[in-house]
Structures are given as C-alpha cells and as structure tokens.
N, C-alpha and C positions, 0 to 999 in steps of 0.2 A: 955764739951769740944767737939767740932765737929772735925772730921778728916779733914785734908787738902784736897783740891780738887784734887791735884796731886795724892795722895794716892788712893782716890776713883776711879779716872780715870784709874790708873794702875791696880787696882783690877778688875774693870769691863772689861778692855782690856784683862787681863789674863783669866778671866772666859769666855769671848767671844771666845778667841782663843782656849781654851780647848774644848768648845762646837763644834766649827767648825772642829777642828782636830779629834775629836772623831767620826765624821761622815765619815771620810776617812779611813776606815779599809780595808786593802788589802784582796782580795778574791783569793784563790788558788783552781784551779779545776784540777783534774787529770782524764784523760780518759785512761782506761785500756782496751786494745783489748782482746777478748777471746783467750785463748790458745787452739790450736788444737793439740791433741796428737793422732798419729796413731800408734797403736800397733797390731802386728800380732803374735799370739801365735799358734804354731803348735804342733803336737803330739810329736815331738822330744823334745821340751822343757819340756813337762809334764813328759816324760819318764826319762829325766835326773834329774828333780827335785824329782821324785819318788825314783829314785835310790840313790840320795844324802840323802833323808830322811831315807831310809832303812839303809844306811851305818851309819848315825848319831845315829839311834836307836840301831844298833848293837854295836856301840862303847860305848853308854851310856844307858844301859838297865834300869836304875833307873830314867830316865828323866821324865817319866810320872807316 
C-alpha cells in the first residue's frame, strides 16, 4: 500500500520548512565597555584601618 500523494507532499513540505527555519537562528551580541575605577588611598585611611584592626583584636584576643 503506497501513501497518498497528499501525505507525502505534506511531510516533504514540513521537513523543508523545518530545514529553512533551522537556519534562522537569532544571534545576540553584547558589548561591554571596560569599567574604570579611580581609587585614591592616603595615609589617613591606612591609619584608621590600622586603629580599627587594633581595636578589633583588643576586643577579641582569641581571634587568631
């Protein structure tokens, strides 16, 4: 028993459409500009951090 011509035509059309549509895949491109961070540390920041560290160690002597 051979399949009807209409069924064969429908199957071929569906396969052809699938092949054509599979070639149309979207492409997404992202361009990220570099981030520039300007940081200026001076001696005052280091002294404050040093003092905070001393205070923390004085409060928690078993920390290390």
